[in-house]
Phi, psi and omega in degrees: 000146178282148175285146181290139181285136179289141178283143177282136180293131180242121180297320183297315180297320180295319180293317180295319178298317179295322179293321178297323179293315184283316187262318183115171182286143176290155179293144178285149182256154178241140177285141178285126188294328184258021178285139180275150176281167181300321181295320179293325181291325180283338181110001178083172183275327187245145175282151177284144180291152180286143178275134181261127178266130179253139177277133175252103186204000000 
């Protein structure tokens, strides 16, 4: 079996771990159900086709 590779020390991970101990875990977030996507806000890529009115007569 191969020996396990040692993890490289990460300052960011150490700081975040210390903050979680002192402050606590951040609240989990929820996505807003009726939020529009970026594409919907821009109007989409394609134009909607024109509606054709037919005469009934």
